[in-house]
C-alpha positions in Angstrom: 18.0 4.5 32.9 16.5 3.6 29.5 18.2 1.2 27.2 18.6 2.4 23.6 16.2 0.5 21.3 18.9 0.4 18.5 20.1 -3.2 18.6 23.6 -2.1 17.5 23.9 0.4 20.4 21.8 -0.6 23.5 23.5 2.1 25.6 21.8 3.1 28.8 20.5 6.7 29.0 19.0 8.8 31.8 15.2 8.9 31.8 15.2 12.6 30.9 17.0 12.0 27.5 14.8 12.2 24.4 17.5 10.7 22.2 20.3 8.2 22.9 23.5 10.1 23.9 25.6 7.5 21.9 23.7 7.0 18.6 21.0 9.7 18.7 18.2 7.1 18.3 14.8 8.2 19.6 14.1 6.9 23.1 10.4 6.0 23.6 9.2 6.8 27.1 6.5 4.2 27.5 4.6 4.7 30.7 2.3 1.8 31.6 -0.6 1.4 34.1 -0.5 -1.6 36.4 -3.7 -3.5 36.8 -3.9 -5.3 40.2 -2.2 -4.8 43.5 1.1 -2.9 43.6 3.9 -5.3 44.5 6.6 -4.3 46.9 9.5 -4.8 44.4 11.1 -1.6 43.1 11.4 -3.1 39.6 9.1 -5.5 37.8 10.5 -8.3 35.6 13.9 -6.5 35.8 12.7 -3.9 33.3 9.7 -2.0 34.5 10.5 0.8 37.1 7.9 2.3 39.4 7.2 6.0 38.9 4.2 6.9 41.1 0.9 5.4 42.1 0.6 2.4 39.8 2.6 3.7 36.8 5.8 2.0 35.6 8.3 2.9 32.9 9.6 0.3 30.4 13.4 0.7 30.5 13.8 -1.7 27.5 11.5 -0.3 24.9 13.4 -2.0 22.1 12.6 -5.4 23.4 9.0 -6.5 22.5 7.1 -8.2 25.3 5.9 -11.7 24.6 2.2 -12.3 24.5 1.0 -15.0 27.0 -0.4 -18.2 25.5 -3.1 -18.9 26.2 -4.5 -15.4 26.9 -6.3 -15.1 30.2 -10.0 -14.6 29.7 -10.2 -11.2 31.5 -7.9 -9.6 28.8 -10.2 -10.4 25.9 -12.3 -7.2 26.2 -9.2 -5.0 25.7 -8.3 -6.8 22.5 -11.8 -6.9 21.0 -12.2 -3.2 21.7 -8.8 -2.3 20.2 -10.4 -0.4 17.3 -11.5 2.2 20.0 -7.9 3.2 20.3 -8.6 6.8 21.2 -10.3 5.7 24.3 -9.4 2.2 25.3 -5.9 1.2 26.6 -4.2 -1.9 25.3 -2.4 -4.8 27.1 1.3 -4.5 26.8 2.7 -7.2 29.0 1.5 -9.9 31.5 3.9 -10.6 34.3 3.9 -13.7 36.6 1.6 -15.3 34.1 -0.7 -17.9 35.6 0.4 -17.3 39.2 -1.5 -15.9 42.1 0.2 -12.5 41.7 -0.4 -12.0 38.0 0.1 -8.4 36.8 -1.2 -6.8 33.6 0.5 -3.7 32.2 -1.6 -1.4 30.0 -0.3 0.9 27.3 -2.0 4.1 26.2 -3.9 4.2 29.5 -5.1 7.5 30.9 -1.6 8.6 31.7 -0.1 11.8 30.4 3.3 13.4 30.2 2.8 16.8 28.6 5.6 18.7 26.7 7.8 20.2 29.4 6.8 17.9 32.2 9.4 15.7 33.8 7.1 13.0 35.3 3.9 11.2 34.2 0.6 11.7 35.9 -2.9 10.3 35.8 -5.4 12.2 33.7 -8.2 13.9 35.7 -11.5 12.1 36.1 -14.4 13.5 34.1 -16.2 14.5 37.3 -13.2 16.5 38.5 -13.0 18.8 35.4 -16.7 18.8 34.4 -17.6 22.1 36.2 -14.9 24.1 34.2 -15.7 22.6 30.8 -17.4 24.5 28.1 -21.0 23.5 27.2 -19.8 22.0 23.9 -17.1 20.0 25.6 -19.6 18.7 28.2 -21.8 17.4 25.4 -18.8 16.1 23.5 -17.8 13.9 26.4 -21.3 12.5 26.8 -21.5 11.9 23.1 -18.3 9.9 23.1 -19.6 7.8 26.0 -22.9 7.1 24.2 -21.0 5.9 21.1 -18.9 3.5 23.2 -21.9 2.2 25.2 -23.1 -0.6 22.9 -19.7 -2.2 22.3 -18.9 -2.0 26.0 -22.2 -3.6 26.9 -21.5 -6.4 24.4 -18.1 -7.1 26.0 -19.5 -6.8 29.5 -17.3 -3.8 30.6 -19.9 -1.0 30.4 -19.4 -0.4 34.1 -16.1 1.3 33.1 -18.3 4.2 31.7 -20.1 4.6 35.0 -17.1 4.7 37.4 -15.4 8.0 38.0 -12.0 6.4 38.8 -11.9 4.7 35.5 -13.5 7.4 33.3 -10.9 10.0 32.6 -10.5 12.8 30.1 -7.6 14.3 28.2 -8.8 17.7 26.9 -11.8 16.9 24.8 -11.1 13.1 24.6 -12.6 10.5 26.9 -9.9 8.1 28.1 -10.3 4.9 30.1 -7.7 4.1 32.8 -8.6 0.4 32.7 -11.7 -1.7 31.9 -13.9 -2.8 34.7 -16.0 -6.0 34.4 -19.8 -5.8 34.8 -21.0 -7.5 38.0 -24.5 -7.1 36.5 -25.3 -5.8 33.0 -25.8 -2.0 33.4 -28.6 -0.4 31.6 -29.2 3.0 30.0 -31.2 3.8 33.1 -28.0 3.4 35.1 -26.2 5.7 32.7 -28.9 8.3 33.1 -28.6 8.1 36.9 -24.8 8.6 36.6 -25.2 11.6 34.3 -27.8 13.0 36.6 -25.1 13.6 39.2 -23.4 15.9 36.7 -26.5 18.2 36.4 -25.7 20.7 39.2 -22.5 21.7 37.4 -23.7 21.5 33.8 -23.3 24.7 31.9 -26.5 26.8 31.6 -27.0 26.4 27.8 -27.3 22.6 28.1 -28.7 22.1 31.6 -32.3 21.9 30.6 -31.5 19.5 27.8 -29.3 17.3 30.0 -32.0 17.2 32.7 -34.6 16.0 30.2 -32.2 13.5 28.7 -31.4 12.0 32.1 -35.1 11.7 32.8 -35.8 10.0 29.5 -32.9 7.5 30.2 -34.0 6.7 33.7 -37.7 6.2 32.8 -36.8 4.0 29.8 -38.1 6.4 27.1 -34.7 6.1 25.4 -34.2 2.4 24.8 -31.1 2.3 22.5 -27.6 3.8 22.4 -28.3 4.9 18.8 -31.3 7.1 19.9 -29.2 8.5 22.8 -26.4 9.3 20.4 -28.9 10.9 18.0 -30.2 13.1 20.8 -26.7 14.3 21.6 -26.0 14.9 18.0 -29.0 17.2 17.7 -27.9 19.1 20.9 -24.3 19.5 19.5 -25.7 20.8 16.2 -27.8 23.4 18.1 -24.9 24.5 20.2 -22.5 24.7 17.3 -24.3 27.9 16.1 -22.6 29.7 19.1 -19.0 28.8 18.0 -16.6 30.3 15.4 -14.3 27.8 13.7 -11.3 28.4 11.4 -9.5 25.7 9.4 -6.2 25.8 7.6 -5.4 22.9 5.2 -2.0 22.1 3.5 -0.8 19.0 1.7 2.3 17.9 -0.1 3.3 14.6 -1.7 6.9 13.6 -2.7 8.5 10.8 -4.6 11.2 10.3 -1.9 14.9 9.6 -2.4 14.7 5.9 -3.3 11.6 5.3 -5.5 11.5 5.6 -9.3 8.0 7.1 -9.3 5.5 8.5 -6.9 2.7 6.0 -6.2 1.2 8.3 -3.6 -1.6 10.8 -4.5 -3.5 13.5 -2.7 -6.4 15.9 -2.9 -6.2 18.8 -3.1 -3.1 19.0 -5.4 0.3 18.8 -3.8 1.4 22.2 -2.5 -2.1 23.4 -1.9 -3.1 25.6 1.1 -6.6 26.5 1.9 -8.4 28.5 4.7 -12.0 28.0 5.7 -14.0 29.8 8.4 -17.4 28.7 9.8 -19.7 30.6 12.2 -21.3 33.9 12.8 -18.2 36.0 12.0 -17.3 34.0 8.9 -17.3 35.4 5.4 -20.9 35.4 4.1 -19.7 33.8 0.9 -20.5 30.1 1.0 -17.6 27.7 0.7 -17.7 23.9 0.3 -16.5 21.8 3.2 -12.8 20.9 3.4 -11.9 17.6 1.9 -8.4 16.0 2.3 -7.4 12.7 0.7 -4.2 10.8 1.0 -3.6 7.5 -1.0 -0.6 5.2 -1.0 -0.5 3.0 -4.1 0.5 -0.5 -3.0 4.3 -0.5 -3.5 5.6 -3.0 -6.1 2.2 -3.6 -7.6 2.0 -2.6 -11.2 0.0 0.5 -11.5 0.0 1.5 -7.9 0.2 5.2 -9.0 -2.8 4.6 -11.3 -4.8 3.0 -8.4 -4.1 5.9 -6.0 -5.1 8.5 -8.7 -8.3 6.6 -9.5 -9.3 6.5 -5.9 -8.7 10.3 -5.5 -10.8 11.1 -8.7 -13.6 8.7 -7.8 -14.1 9.8 -4.2 -14.0 13.4 -5.2 -16.6 12.7 -7.9 -18.8 10.7 -5.7 -18.8 13.2 -2.9 -19.4 16.2 -5.2 -23.2 16.2 -4.8 -22.9 16.1 -1.0 -20.3 18.9 -1.0 -22.5 21.1 -3.2 -25.5 20.5 -0.9 -23.4 21.4 2.2 -22.0 24.5 0.6 -25.5 26.0 0.5 -26.9 24.3 3.6 -24.2 23.4 6.2 -26.7 21.7 8.5 -26.4 18.0 8.0 -27.2 14.6 9.5 -24.0 12.8 10.6 -25.3 9.4 9.7 -26.1 10.5 6.2 -22.6 11.9 5.7 -21.1 8.8 7.1 -23.1 6.7 4.6 -22.0 9.0 1.8 -18.4 8.6 2.7 -18.7 4.8 2.8 -20.4 4.7 -0.6 -17.7 6.9 -2.1 -15.0 4.6 -0.9 -16.8 1.5 -2.1 -17.2 3.2 -5.5 -13.5 3.9 -5.6 -12.7 0.3 -4.7 -15.0 -1.1 -7.4 -13.6 1.2 -10.0 -10.0 0.1 -9.4 -11.1 -3.5 -9.1 -12.9 -3.2 -12.5 -9.8 -1.7 -14.0 -7.8 -4.7 -12.7 -10.3 -7.2 -14.1 -10.3 -5.5 -17.5 -6.5 -5.9 -17.6 -6.7 -9.5 -16.4 -4.6 -8.7 -13.4 -4.5 -11.4 -10.8 -2.9 -11.7 -7.3 0.2 -9.5 -7.0 -0.3 -8.0 -10.4 -3.5 -6.2 -9.2 -3.0 -2.6 -8.5 -4.3 -1.3 -5.2 -4.1 1.6 -2.8 -4.5 2.6 0.8 -6.7 5.6 1.8 -7.0 8.0 4.6 -9.4 10.9 4.3 -10.9 13.8 6.3 -14.1 15.7 5.5 -14.6 18.8 7.7 -18.2 20.1 8.1 -18.6 22.9 10.7 -17.2 21.5 14.0 -17.3 17.9 12.8 -14.2 16.2 11.4 -15.0 12.9 9.6 -12.1 10.5 9.2 -12.2 7.3 7.1 -9.4 4.9 6.2 -8.5 1.7 4.4 -5.0 0.1 4.9 -2.2 1.6 6.9 -2.2 5.3 5.9 -2.9 7.0 9.2 -4.6 10.0 10.9 -3.3 11.6 14.0 -5.0 14.0 16.4 -2.6 16.6 17.9 -3.7 18.9 20.7 -1.7 21.2 23.0 -0.9 18.2 25.3 -1.1 15.0 23.3 -0.6 13.2 20.0 -3.1 10.3 19.5 -3.4 8.0 16.5 -7.0 8.1 15.3 -6.9 5.2 12.8 -6.2 1.5 13.5 -4.0 -0.1 10.7 -5.7 -2.7 8.5 -2.8 -5.1 8.9 -2.3 -8.6 10.1 -1.1 -7.5 13.5 -4.2 -5.5 14.1 -6.5 -8.3 13.0 -4.7 -10.8 15.2 -5.3 -8.5 18.2 -9.0 -8.3 17.5 -9.2 -12.1 17.1 -7.5 -12.5 20.5 -4.1 -14.0 19.4 -1.9 -11.7 21.4 -0.8 -8.2 22.3 -0.2 -5.6 19.6 3.2 -4.6 21.0 4.3 -8.2 20.5 2.5 -9.0 17.2 3.5 -5.9 15.4 7.2 -6.8 15.7 6.8 -10.3 14.3 7.8 -10.8 10.6 4.9 -10.5 8.2 2.4 -8.9 10.5 2.7 -5.6 8.7 1.0 -7.1 5.6 -2.2 -5.5 4.8 -5.5 -7.3 5.1 -7.4 -4.9 2.9 -6.8 -2.2 0.4 -8.8 -0.5 -2.3 -9.0 -2.4 -5.6 -8.1 -5.9 -4.5 -11.7 -7.3 -4.8 -15.4 -6.5 -4.7 -16.7 -4.0 -2.0 -18.5 -6.8 -0.3 -15.1 -7.9 1.1 -14.2 -4.4 2.3 -14.9 -2.7 5.7 -14.7 1.1 5.7 -14.1 2.6 9.1 -15.6 6.2 9.5 -14.9 8.0 12.7 -16.0 11.5 13.8 -14.3 14.1 15.9 -16.2 17.0 17.4 -14.0 20.1 17.5 -14.2 21.8 20.9 -10.5 22.7 21.3 -7.7 23.7 18.9 -6.2 20.7 17.2 -4.1 19.6 14.3 -5.4 16.6 12.3 -2.4 15.0 10.5 -3.0 12.6 7.5 0.0 10.7 6.1 1.2 7.7 4.2 3.6 5.2 5.9 6.5 7.0 4.3 6.3 9.3 7.3 4.6 7.2 10.0 7.0 4.3 9.8 9.5 3.9 12.7 7.3 6.1 14.9 8.4 9.4 13.3 5.1 11.1 14.1 5.3 10.1 17.8 8.9 11.3 17.9 8.6 14.7 16.2 5.1 16.0 16.8 6.2 18.4 19.6 8.7 20.1 17.3 7.1 19.8 13.9 3.3 20.0 14.6 2.6 21.5 18.0 3.9 25.0 17.0 1.0 25.2 14.4 -1.5 25.7 17.3 -0.2 29.0 18.7 0.4 30.1 15.0 4.2 30.0 15.4 4.4 27.8 12.3 2.4 27.9 9.1 0.7 24.5 8.1 2.4 24.5 4.7 5.8 25.0 6.3 5.1 22.2 8.8 4.0 19.8 6.0 7.1 20.5 3.9 9.3 20.0 7.0 7.7 16.7 7.7 8.2 15.5 4.1 11.9 16.5 4.4 12.1 14.7 7.8 10.6 11.5 6.3 13.0 11.6 3.4 15.9 12.1 5.7 15.2 9.6 8.5 13.0 7.0 6.6 13.6 7.5 2.9 12.5 4.1 1.8 9.1 5.1 0.3 7.0 7.9 -1.2 5.6 10.2 1.4 2.4 12.3 1.5 1.6 14.6 4.4 -1.5 16.7 4.9 -2.7 18.7 7.9 -5.8 20.5 8.9 -5.4 22.9 11.7 -8.7 23.7 13.5 -9.2 26.6 15.8 -12.5 27.1 17.7 -13.8 30.1 19.5 -16.8 30.2 21.8 -19.2 33.2 21.1 -22.6 32.9 22.6 -23.9 29.3 22.7 -27.7 29.1 22.4 -29.8 27.1 24.9 -30.4 23.5 23.8 -34.1 22.3 24.0 -35.2 18.9 25.1 -36.0 16.5 22.2 -38.9 14.2 22.6 -38.4 10.5 22.4 -41.0 10.4 19.6 -38.8 12.8 17.5 -35.7 10.8 18.1 -37.4 7.4 17.4 -38.9 8.6 14.1 -35.6 10.0 13.0 -33.9 6.7 13.9 -36.5 4.7 12.0 -36.1 6.9 8.9 -32.3 6.5 9.0 -32.5 2.8 9.4 -34.8 2.6 6.4 -32.3 4.7 4.3 -29.4 2.4 5.4 -31.4 -0.7 4.6 -32.0 0.6 1.1 -28.3 0.8 0.4 -26.2 -2.2 -0.7 -24.9 -4.1 2.3 -21.2 -3.9 3.0 -20.3 -6.5 5.6 -17.4 -5.9 7.9 -15.4 -8.7 6.4 -11.7 -9.0 7.0 -11.2 -12.0 4.7 -9.2 -10.3 2.0 -5.5 -10.8 2.4 -3.3 -8.2 0.6 0.4 -8.8 1.2 2.3 -5.5 1.4 5.4 -5.9 -0.8 7.4 -3.2 0.9 11.0 -4.4 1.4 10.9 -3.9 5.2 8.0 -6.4 5.4 9.7 -9.6 4.4 8.2 -13.0 4.9 4.4 -12.3 4.4 2.6 -14.8 6.6 4.8 -16.7 9.1 2.8 -15.6 12.2 -0.6 -16.4 10.6 0.7 -19.7 9.4 2.0 -20.6 12.8 -1.4 -19.8 14.3 -3.5 -21.7 11.9 -1.2 -24.7 11.5 -1.9 -27.3 9.0 -5.2 -26.4 7.2 -7.9 -28.9 7.1 -7.7 -29.5 10.9 -11.0 -28.0 11.8 -10.8 -29.0 15.4 -7.6 -27.1 15.9 -9.0 -24.0 14.3 -12.1 -24.2 16.6 -9.8 -24.4 19.7 -7.9 -21.3 18.6 -11.0 -19.2 18.0 -13.0 -20.2 21.1 -10.4 -19.8 23.9 -12.2 -18.7 27.1 -13.7 -15.3 26.2 -14.1 -12.9 29.1 -16.7 -12.4 31.8 -14.5 -10.3 34.1 -11.2 -8.5 34.3 -9.6 -10.2 37.2 -7.6 -13.4 37.3 -10.2 -15.2 39.5 -13.1 -14.4 37.0 -15.5 -17.1 35.8 -14.0 -18.4 32.5 -17.4 -19.4 31.0 -18.3 -18.1 27.6 -21.1 -15.6 27.4 -23.4 -15.8 24.4 -22.7 -12.2 23.4 -19.0 -12.9 23.1 -19.6 -16.1 21.1 -21.8 -14.1 18.7 -19.1 -11.6 18.3 -16.5 -14.2 17.5 -18.8 -15.9 15.0 -19.3 -12.7 13.2 -15.6 -11.9 12.9 -13.9 -15.3 12.5 -15.0 -16.8 9.2 -11.9 -18.9 9.4 -13.8 -21.5 11.3 -15.6 -22.4 8.0 -13.0 -24.3 6.0 -14.8 -23.4 2.8 -14.3 -19.7 3.3 -12.1 -17.6 0.9 -8.7 -16.3 1.8 -8.7 -16.9 5.6 -9.7 -20.5 5.2 -6.4 -21.2 3.5 -4.0 -18.4 4.3 -1.2 -20.9 3.7 -2.1 -20.8 0.0 -2.2 -17.0 -0.4 -0.4 -15.9 -3.6 3.3 -15.2 -2.9 3.6 -17.7 0.0 6.1 -20.6 0.0 5.2 -24.1 1.0 6.7 -27.6 1.4 4.9 -30.8 0.6 4.6 -33.7 3.0 2.8 -35.9 0.4 3.2 -36.1 -3.4 0.7 -34.3 -5.6 -0.1 -34.3 -9.3 0.6 -31.1 -11.3 -1.5 -30.3 -14.3 -0.9 -27.9 -17.3 -4.2 -26.0 -16.6 -7.1 -26.1 -14.2 -9.4 -29.0 -14.9 -13.1 -28.4 -15.3 -15.9 -30.8 -16.1 -15.5 -32.4 -19.5 -12.1 -30.9 -20.2 -9.0 -33.0 -21.1 -6.0 -31.5 -19.3 -2.5 -33.0 -19.6 -0.6 -33.8 -16.4 2.9 -32.4 -16.0 3.9 -35.0 -13.5 4.0 -35.6 -9.8 5.6 -33.3 -7.2 7.4 -35.5 -4.7 7.5 -35.2 -0.9 9.8 -32.5 0.4 9.5 -30.2 -2.7 9.3 -26.5 -2.0 7.1 -24.3 -4.1 5.7 -20.8 -4.4 2.0 -20.0 -4.7 1.6 -17.9 -7.9 -2.2 -17.5 -8.5 -5.5 -18.7 -7.0 -8.6 -18.9 -9.2 -12.0 -17.5 -8.3 -14.2 -20.4 -6.9 -16.1 -22.4 -9.5 -19.8 -23.1 -9.3 -19.1 -26.1 -7.2 -16.8 -24.0 -4.9 -13.7 -25.8 -6.1 -10.6 -23.7 -6.7 -7.3 -24.3 -8.5 -3.9 -23.0 -7.4 -0.9 -22.3 -9.7 2.5 -23.4 -8.3 6.0 -22.7 -9.2 8.5 -25.3 -8.2 11.4 -23.9 -6.3 13.4 -27.0 -5.5 12.3 -30.5 -6.3 13.3 -33.0 -3.6 13.3 -36.6 -5.0 12.9 -39.4 -2.5 15.7 -41.8 -1.7 13.6 -44.5 -3.3 13.2 -42.6 -6.6 12.9 -44.5 -9.8 16.1 -44.4 -11.8 14.0 -43.7 -14.9 11.9 -40.8 -13.7 13.7 -39.5 -10.6 10.4 -39.9 -8.6 9.3 -42.3 -5.9 8.0 -45.7 -7.1 4.7 -45.1 -5.3 3.4 -42.5 -7.7 -0.1 -41.2 -7.9 -1.9 -44.0 -9.8 -3.8 -41.4 -11.9 -0.6 -40.3 -13.5 1.3 -42.8 -15.7 5.0 -43.2 -15.5 5.5 -41.8 -19.0 3.7 -38.6 -18.0 5.6 -38.3 -14.7 8.5 -36.3 -16.1 11.1 -35.0 -13.7 10.1 -31.6 -12.4 12.8 -29.0 -12.2 13.1 -25.6 -10.5 10.9 -23.1 -12.3 8.3 -25.6 -13.5 4.8 -24.1 -13.2 1.5 -26.0 -13.0 -1.9 -26.3 -11.4 -3.3 -28.3 -8.5 -6.7 -28.4 -6.8 -6.6 -26.2 -3.7 -8.4 -28.7 -1.5 -5.8 -31.3 -2.3 -2.9 -29.0 -1.7 -4.2 -27.7 1.6 -4.0 -31.2 3.1 -0.4 -31.7 2.2 1.2 -28.3 2.4 3.4 -27.0 5.2 4.6 -23.4 5.8 8.2 -22.6 5.0 9.6 -20.0 7.4 12.3 -18.8 5.0 11.5 -19.0 1.3 13.6 -21.7 -0.5 13.7 -19.6 -3.6 13.1 -16.0 -4.6 10.6 -14.8 -7.2 12.0 -13.8 -10.5 
């Protein structure tokens, strides 16, 4: 029996029910993989019921599991590889924490329950289905493994990609059942030896290529995963000439029932439907690649609709030369296209940011937008995103989220603070950590992924007006799956999804776009062997091109609170984690908690250098002088309480200026952060406060209403009583030492 996740219902339902029989709420069927020995008990932790093998069902999906604290070291690789969500499972719960019989439960592991099935089952291993796969799919699997290799080596779990039991496939997707720790660091030569076992059953068009590739790997001629990936890219490009592809695109945006204007935007225009064919049977007339853009202006920010439209116009303009070139010559270098997409997104960001600066918009007044986009070139589907607008990949047997939200919960997972299933349900963790237009591109990290089409799929792009409350996961079998057998037109599906979002969510604007891709094998050509010299020279030229482009570090230091009503208190989780700022020792302890060397409870808890390097690259918070992450407590919109008195000034004080003091804010006062200045030349920064509730001490002076032990730099005559609504400036470094988080705001903004 599954307990209804609706807190006002909680009725028990048979496992076969898709909806609660009492209140019609969607019943998530969350099947989890058990890492470790299978216990004898029929039920784990009174909620997880055994299905078969080591699969359990969560019978209380509405109750978020609690993350262990501290996290065991063997769990770290899962969290730090969370951005590879299409392939890597995520920790869901840890049972019997700290005991000899500790059990880890993994979500989104290589388990499937296809539409019409009544029981979950493990996905087949790659070696089991390899002989029956098409030549394009065989290369696609190897290409995905090559792209995972470097990150898996870094986190010491590359053995997972060499073990048949762990390496599974779901259609064209490579999926991991669980991560396996490296006893010894595997090499590309080991990978070549494993792939060599696949040679006898490789399809004829790729057999000669794969044999040469394995030889080059084993002999050490291919020395990096980048060169390996480049070789597979070339092979896929050669093979693509033997395939026919048809794409159908449709997109609709809608204001929704509760918003005064539509801050979403899309390209092509709302209501558009397009069809595009590629291959030998395609129309000889050249057509540009398909481009689909979905933007969600940050709700509540003035000009959110302007920001989303600026993003659409800028990206379309920036990509126009590339699209023109690809119209006449479809052959392309994936790395060049990826770079062009990143440049276009950075250009959109800087244009919106410049518009904000010209209008003197600060903090919450700045307009911004999320973005999710798809560029389709032949059999390649490029997906990029910023924020929490999402992309989903729907095939005949699965629905998988392609993007990983840029929100606080996702960042906390990557920093090793807890499990996503727990963090995403905490107040404030839905706040965005980046969006277009909030600052310079140097503080932006654009994620570009690529899918190779070797089976019929639907790519769904949408704003959170649809994706909130798991509507996509709930309705994909009825609203999207019928597109694949041509039982439903894409434009009809899109309109139905918009109506669904307005009916069951209805709290926001909604934009929905789909690209239905259908692929047909004709006569794949044979793929030649590429020499290591060819691959190395191409890689060198590509690195030179990238080096000549402005650097865009993968920074996650920009905090952008999402002002949607369902995301209330913006930062309580982050504040609780960081604690009182200025305590560098505490921060260091948080960030360097026993990174992993193995994935079993008895692993060596020592800290490998590679993991330490990874942490240093992604946890700028250790540096107390850093921008937003160094003082998340003082982010605009947050509420604080003072544990020491501070002086409030009428304006920021700079060298040589004469600024009048407003008075002294006493202990116990609650205030809201309004604005933070850009750092001055000496790296100092001033923060503007609004007093919510002044709290005079019991020893207050009868004349001023403030304690007798006032700051000596402020005279009594200048220490006027501060009342609610008073606004003034204080040095950020001073405030950071005396401010405490307020769980519930003591006052609401006007």
